[in-house]
C-alpha positions in Angstrom: 17.9 -80.7 8.6 17.1 -80.1 4.7 16.8 -82.5 1.9 19.9 -83.3 -0.1 20.5 -80.0 -2.5 19.6 -82.2 -5.8 16.4 -83.1 -5.0 15.4 -79.2 -4.5 14.7 -76.4 -6.9 17.4 -73.8 -5.6 15.8 -70.0 -5.5 19.4 -68.5 -6.4 22.1 -67.9 -9.0 25.2 -66.3 -9.1 22.9 -63.2 -10.1 20.1 -63.8 -8.0 20.5 -62.2 -4.1 20.8 -64.0 -1.3 18.8 -63.0 1.1 20.0 -61.0 4.0 17.1 -62.4 6.7 14.7 -65.0 6.6 12.0 -64.0 8.6 9.4 -66.9 9.4 6.2 -65.1 10.2 4.1 -62.6 8.4 2.4 -61.6 11.7 2.8 -57.9 13.5 6.3 -58.7 15.1 7.6 -60.5 11.4 6.4 -57.2 9.6 7.8 -55.0 12.1 11.3 -56.9 11.7 10.9 -56.9 8.1 10.5 -53.3 7.4 12.9 -52.3 9.7 15.5 -54.3 7.6 14.9 -53.2 4.3 14.5 -49.5 5.0 18.4 -49.8 5.9 18.7 -51.8 2.4 18.9 -55.5 3.6 17.1 -58.0 1.3 14.9 -59.8 3.2 12.2 -62.8 2.7 9.0 -63.2 5.2 7.5 -66.9 4.5 3.9 -67.1 6.5 2.0 -70.4 6.8 -0.7 -68.9 6.2 -2.3 -67.6 2.9 -2.1 -63.9 3.4 0.3 -62.0 5.9 -1.3 -59.9 8.9 -0.8 -62.4 11.7 -3.5 -62.9 15.0 -3.4 -58.6 14.9 -5.7 -58.5 11.9 -8.4 -60.5 13.2 -9.0 -57.9 16.4 -11.6 -55.6 16.4 -9.8 -52.6 18.3 -6.6 -52.5 20.5 -6.4 -51.8 24.0 -6.1 -49.1 25.7 -6.9 -46.4 23.0 -9.4 -48.4 21.4 -7.9 -47.5 18.1 -9.0 -50.1 14.9 -6.5 -52.9 15.5 -6.7 -53.0 11.0 -6.1 -49.6 10.4 -2.5 -50.5 12.4 -2.0 -53.7 10.7 -2.9 -53.0 6.7 -0.5 -50.1 6.6 2.0 -52.6 7.6 1.1 -55.3 5.6 0.9 -53.0 2.1 4.2 -51.6 2.7 5.9 -55.5 3.2 4.2 -56.5 0.4 5.6 -53.0 -2.1 8.4 -52.8 -0.3 11.4 -53.2 -2.8 13.8 -54.8 -0.5 11.2 -57.3 0.9 10.1 -60.7 -1.1 6.8 -62.4 0.9 5.7 -65.7 0.2 2.7 -66.7 1.9 0.5 -70.4 2.1 4.5 -71.6 2.1 6.0 -73.7 5.3 9.9 -74.2 5.9 10.8 -77.7 6.2 14.4 -77.7 7.2 17.6 -76.3 6.8 21.5 -76.7 6.6 24.6 -74.2 6.9 26.9 -73.8 3.7 30.4 -73.4 3.7 29.9 -69.4 4.1 28.0 -70.3 7.2 24.6 -69.1 5.4 21.7 -70.9 6.1 20.1 -73.1 3.1 16.6 -73.1 4.0 14.1 -75.8 2.8 9.9 -74.4 2.1 7.7 -75.9 0.7 5.3 -73.6 -1.3 1.8 -75.1 -1.0 -0.5 -75.5 -3.8 -3.4 -73.3 -4.2 -4.6 -74.3 -7.5 -4.2 -70.4 -9.1 -1.5 -68.9 -10.7 -0.6 -66.4 -8.5 1.1 -64.5 -11.6 -2.5 -64.4 -13.5 -5.2 -63.9 -10.1 -6.3 -60.3 -10.2 -7.9 -60.7 -7.0 -11.6 -60.0 -9.0 -13.1 -62.2 -6.7 -15.6 -63.5 -9.3 -14.5 -67.2 -8.5 -16.3 -66.7 -5.2 -19.4 -65.1 -6.5 -19.9 -68.5 -8.5 -19.0 -71.2 -6.2 -22.2 -72.9 -4.5 -20.2 -74.6 -2.1 -20.2 -72.9 1.9 -17.4 -73.6 4.5 -16.9 -72.4 7.8 -14.6 -69.3 7.6 -11.2 -69.5 9.2 -10.8 -66.1 9.6 -14.1 -65.7 11.5 -13.6 -68.5 13.9 -16.0 -70.6 12.4 -19.3 -68.1 13.3 -19.0 -66.8 9.3 -18.7 -69.0 5.8 -16.6 -68.8 3.1 -16.5 -70.2 -0.2 -14.1 -73.4 -1.5 -12.7 -70.7 -3.3 -11.4 -68.0 -1.8 -9.7 -64.9 -0.9 -9.6 -65.3 2.8 -10.3 -61.9 4.1 -11.2 -58.2 2.5 -7.4 -56.6 2.7 -5.7 -59.8 2.7 -2.5 -59.4 0.9 -1.8 -61.1 -1.2 -5.2 -60.7 -3.1 -5.0 -63.7 -4.2 -7.7 -66.5 -4.5 -6.8 -70.2 -3.0 -9.4 -73.0 -3.6 -9.7 -75.9 -1.0 -9.6 -79.1 -2.3 -11.4 -81.1 0.6 -14.5 -79.0 -0.5 -14.4 -78.6 -4.1 -16.5 -80.3 -6.0 -15.3 -79.7 -9.3 -18.4 -77.9 -10.6 -15.7 -76.0 -12.8 -17.6 -73.2 -12.6 -15.0 -71.0 -11.0 -12.3 -71.8 -13.9 -15.1 -70.9 -16.6 -15.8 -67.1 -15.1 -12.1 -66.4 -14.5 -11.4 -63.7 -16.9 -7.6 -64.4 -16.3 -7.5 -67.8 -17.1 -5.4 -68.1 -13.3 -7.1 -71.8 -12.0 -4.9 -74.6 -12.2 -6.5 -77.6 -10.5 -3.2 -79.8 -11.4 -1.3 -77.5 -9.5 1.1 -79.3 -7.0 3.3 -78.1 -3.9 6.7 -76.8 -5.0 9.6 -77.5 -2.5 12.8 -74.9 -3.2 15.9 -73.7 -1.2 16.7 -70.0 -0.5 19.8 -68.9 1.2 20.0 -66.3 3.8 22.6 -65.3 6.2 20.0 -64.6 9.3 16.8 -66.0 10.0 14.3 -64.6 12.7 11.4 -66.1 14.4 8.6 -64.6 14.7 6.3 -67.4 14.8 3.2 -65.9 17.2 1.0 -67.7 19.2 -1.8 -70.4 19.5 -4.8 -69.5 21.5 -5.0 -72.1 24.6 -7.7 -74.4 23.0 -11.5 -73.9 24.1 -12.4 -77.0 25.0 -9.6 -77.7 26.9 -11.4 -77.4 30.1 -14.2 -80.1 29.8 -15.9 -78.7 32.3 -17.0 -75.4 31.2 -18.3 -76.6 27.9 -15.9 -74.9 25.3 -16.4 -77.0 21.7 -19.5 -78.6 23.5 -22.3 -75.9 24.3 -23.0 -73.2 21.0 -22.7 -70.1 23.5 -19.4 -70.6 25.2 -17.3 -69.3 23.0 -13.6 -68.1 22.6 -12.3 -64.5 22.8 -11.2 -64.7 19.6 -14.4 -65.3 18.2 -15.8 -62.4 20.5 -13.5 -60.1 18.9 -15.0 -61.4 15.4 -18.0 -60.6 16.4 -16.9 -57.2 17.7 -15.2 -56.4 14.8 -17.3 -53.9 12.4 -16.1 -56.1 9.3 -17.2 -59.2 11.5 -19.9 -61.8 10.5 -22.9 -60.9 12.3 -22.6 -57.1 11.9 -22.6 -57.0 16.2 -22.7 -59.4 19.3 -25.2 -62.0 18.4 -25.3 -65.9 20.2 -24.5 -68.1 17.9 -26.9 -70.4 18.7 -29.9 -68.3 17.8 -28.8 -65.0 16.7 -30.2 -62.8 19.1 -28.5 -60.1 21.1 -27.6 -62.0 24.6 -28.7 -59.6 27.4 -25.9 -60.9 30.0 -22.6 -62.1 29.2 -19.7 -63.9 31.5 -16.4 -63.2 30.7 -14.1 -66.1 32.6 -10.4 -65.0 32.8 -7.3 -66.8 32.7 -9.0 -69.6 31.0 -6.0 -71.4 30.4 -3.4 -69.9 32.1 -2.4 -69.7 35.3 -3.8 -73.2 35.8 -1.5 -76.6 37.1 -4.2 -79.3 35.8 -3.3 -77.8 33.0 0.5 -77.9 33.2 0.1 -73.9 32.3 1.0 -72.0 35.1 2.5 -68.9 33.8 0.4 -65.2 33.3 -0.8 -64.9 29.6 -0.3 -61.2 30.3 -2.7 -59.5 27.5 -6.5 -61.3 28.9 -6.6 -59.4 31.8 -6.8 -56.2 29.0 -8.6 -57.6 26.4 -11.7 -58.7 28.8 -12.0 -55.5 30.0 -11.7 -53.8 26.1 -13.9 -56.3 25.0 -16.3 -55.3 27.9 -16.0 -51.9 27.1 -17.1 -52.1 23.5 -20.1 -54.4 24.2 -21.7 -52.2 26.5 -20.6 -49.1 24.4 -22.5 -50.5 21.8 -25.2 -52.2 23.6 -25.9 -50.1 27.2 -29.1 -52.6 28.3 -26.6 -55.9 28.6 -25.0 -56.5 31.3 -21.3 -57.4 30.9 -19.6 -59.8 34.5 -15.6 -60.4 34.8 -14.9 -63.4 36.8 -10.9 -63.1 37.6 -8.4 -64.0 40.5 -6.5 -61.0 39.7 -6.6 -57.8 37.5 -3.0 -57.5 36.0 -3.4 -54.0 34.2 0.4 -53.2 34.4 0.8 -51.3 31.0 1.0 -47.7 30.5 -3.1 -46.2 30.7 -3.7 -49.7 31.3 -5.1 -48.9 35.3 -7.1 -46.1 33.9 -8.6 -48.0 31.3 -9.9 -51.0 34.2 -11.5 -48.2 36.1 -13.2 -46.8 33.0 -14.7 -50.2 32.6 -16.4 -50.3 35.6 -17.3 -47.1 35.7 -19.1 -48.3 32.3 -20.8 -50.6 34.2 -19.1 -53.4 34.0 -19.4 -55.9 36.9 -15.8 -57.9 38.1 -16.3 -60.2 40.8 -13.4 -62.0 42.1 -14.2 -65.7 41.6 -13.5 -68.7 40.1 -16.0 -70.9 37.8 -16.6 -74.5 38.8 -18.3 -75.9 35.7 -20.7 -74.6 33.0 -24.3 -76.6 32.8 -27.0 -75.9 29.8 -30.6 -75.0 30.0 -31.6 -77.4 27.0 -34.6 -75.6 26.4 -33.3 -72.2 26.1 -29.3 -72.7 25.6 -28.5 -70.2 28.6 -25.5 -71.5 30.8 -25.4 -71.7 34.3 -22.3 -70.9 35.9 -21.2 -72.5 39.3 -19.3 -70.1 41.2 -17.2 -70.1 44.6 -16.6 -65.9 45.7 -13.4 -65.4 46.5 -13.9 -61.9 47.2 -14.8 -60.1 50.3 -18.5 -61.6 50.6 -17.1 -65.4 50.1 -19.8 -68.1 49.8 -20.7 -70.6 46.2 -23.3 -69.6 43.9 -25.6 -69.9 40.6 -25.6 -67.5 38.3 -27.2 -67.6 34.6 -26.4 -65.9 31.7 -27.1 -66.0 27.7 -23.4 -66.2 26.4 -19.9 -66.4 28.2 -16.7 -65.7 26.8 -13.2 -67.9 27.5 -10.5 -65.4 28.0 -8.1 -67.7 26.5 -4.2 -67.5 27.2 -1.2 -67.7 25.4 0.8 -71.0 24.0 3.8 -71.5 22.0 3.1 -72.3 18.4 4.0 -75.6 17.3 6.0 -74.3 14.1 8.4 -72.0 16.1 11.4 -74.7 16.9 10.1 -77.3 14.7 12.8 -77.0 12.2 15.7 -74.6 14.4 16.7 -76.8 17.2 16.6 -73.5 19.5 16.5 -74.3 23.3 13.1 -73.2 24.9 11.8 -72.6 28.1 9.7 -74.6 30.7 6.5 -72.9 29.1 7.9 -73.8 25.5 8.5 -70.6 24.3 11.6 -69.6 22.7 14.3 -69.4 25.5 15.9 -65.7 24.9 20.2 -66.0 26.1 20.2 -62.9 28.1 16.4 -61.9 29.1 17.2 -58.3 30.2 20.1 -57.7 28.3 19.5 -59.6 24.8 16.0 -60.6 24.7 16.0 -61.5 21.3 19.1 -63.5 21.2 18.4 -67.6 20.4 21.0 -70.1 21.8 21.4 -70.6 17.9 24.2 -68.4 16.4 22.3 -66.2 13.6 19.0 -67.0 14.3 16.7 -64.2 16.3 13.6 -64.4 17.9 10.8 -61.6 18.3 7.3 -61.1 19.8 5.2 -63.7 21.2 7.5 -66.2 19.6 9.5 -65.3 22.7 6.8 -65.6 25.5 3.8 -64.0 25.8 3.5 -60.2 25.1 1.3 -57.1 24.1 1.1 -55.6 20.7 3.1 -52.6 21.9 6.1 -54.9 23.5 5.4 -57.1 20.4 6.4 -54.3 17.8 9.0 -53.2 19.9 10.8 -56.3 20.1 10.4 -56.6 16.2 12.6 -53.9 15.6 14.9 -54.8 18.5 15.2 -58.0 16.4 15.7 -56.1 13.4 18.5 -54.2 15.1 20.6 -57.4 16.3 20.2 -58.8 12.6 22.0 -55.5 11.2 24.8 -55.7 14.4 25.1 -59.4 13.3 25.3 -58.8 10.0 27.6 -56.2 10.0 30.2 -58.1 11.8 29.9 -61.5 9.7 30.5 -59.1 6.6 33.9 -57.5 8.8 35.1 -60.6 9.6 34.6 -61.7 5.9 36.5 -58.8 4.7 39.1 -58.7 6.7 39.7 -63.1 5.6 39.8 -62.2 2.0 42.2 -59.0 2.4 44.6 -61.4 4.6 44.0 -64.1 1.8 45.4 -61.2 -0.8 48.5 -60.4 0.6 49.3 -64.1 0.8 51.8 -64.4 -2.1 52.4 -68.1 -3.4 55.3 -69.4 -3.1 56.7 -71.8 -6.0 58.3 -75.2 -5.6 62.2 -74.5 -6.9 61.6 -71.5 -4.5 60.6 -73.5 -1.9 63.5 -75.8 -2.5 66.2 -73.2 -2.8 65.0 -71.4 0.7 65.4 -75.0 2.6 
């Protein structure tokens, strides 16, 4: 629960807005929910823990099965959210608690983390970045690219406001000297505030299963065993290398292996569910690699191909027609050749041929599964299912309704799903919020009307009647 009111700054007075909805998470689900609500004239606050809105989708190269540019879909929604008059968006901020007030509204505690930059002054000119002498592995580029100690997370980040990574800042003062807006503030502190909202939408997204979770595959140990999100950044037009390259030596890999269900459908990891998107994003990446570099051989080791959506089966057939090899088999372990950094896979073929074999590849991509975001239920005590995702009250009829009145869920916070279903669920959440708010306002209006009809009785009148 939240801190006492007197310990916090209250972002509200009689003239200021009580938000209709607080949307926690600025990914594609949260943005869709916020825009749908704002377009119906509701006041919305979007809070995201990252320095920019956009979520995971803005990191992707293209989307399946249309191969449309992921950034071309996400960036307009980011821009619309940032410029909508009914939406406030707070990035680099985290919810730390809440309580309900006498009106039944949520009073939510939010920590606005220090950027060490005055957001009102910063123009996003990036002169500070160009001046900074410190290179740091970039989180946006999954550690294979670099950023500066003072940086804007990526080219299309919103807001276009820098922040300083104090862990790597060497206090050379170069950024403060060159900043034309005098926006650098080395002494800025975190700010704890409170906001009031009538409803809450949890659109906290997902995390990928850890790349090093299966020790026998060498993720996090062998440089050329990479995660599927790292592969997305390699394939992205604005990626760090400008194409597919091996992290160990920068050369083009001629033989690439994908391992499906890396982190999903695995009883040894206590994660037996299917993550729904892994098969399709693996097929997408294989098509993109083969299309860009026809001489590269891509082999996918899978248990089952689950191509369930519209156009997905044809997408799978297209990959096979392009020369992508699909082998029904399981990878036991991976060893690295210390001289070449190539990877030797021990494979159990469970298809028609059967048998065991060892195959050598230049690079291996782990098709990681989806797991719940750690912040999803940190401060709102909604019920979760056996897999840790937010549990819907009625999965078939109310898939966005949580166990806590006034709190709704959207997107992968409710369970693994693809982008199309995530956007649809974001809109569904907004409609449920509208229905909830209208019922709440009607109840409040009826109560007010009832109060106005009550005529106060004086003590003398009461005595005379008795």
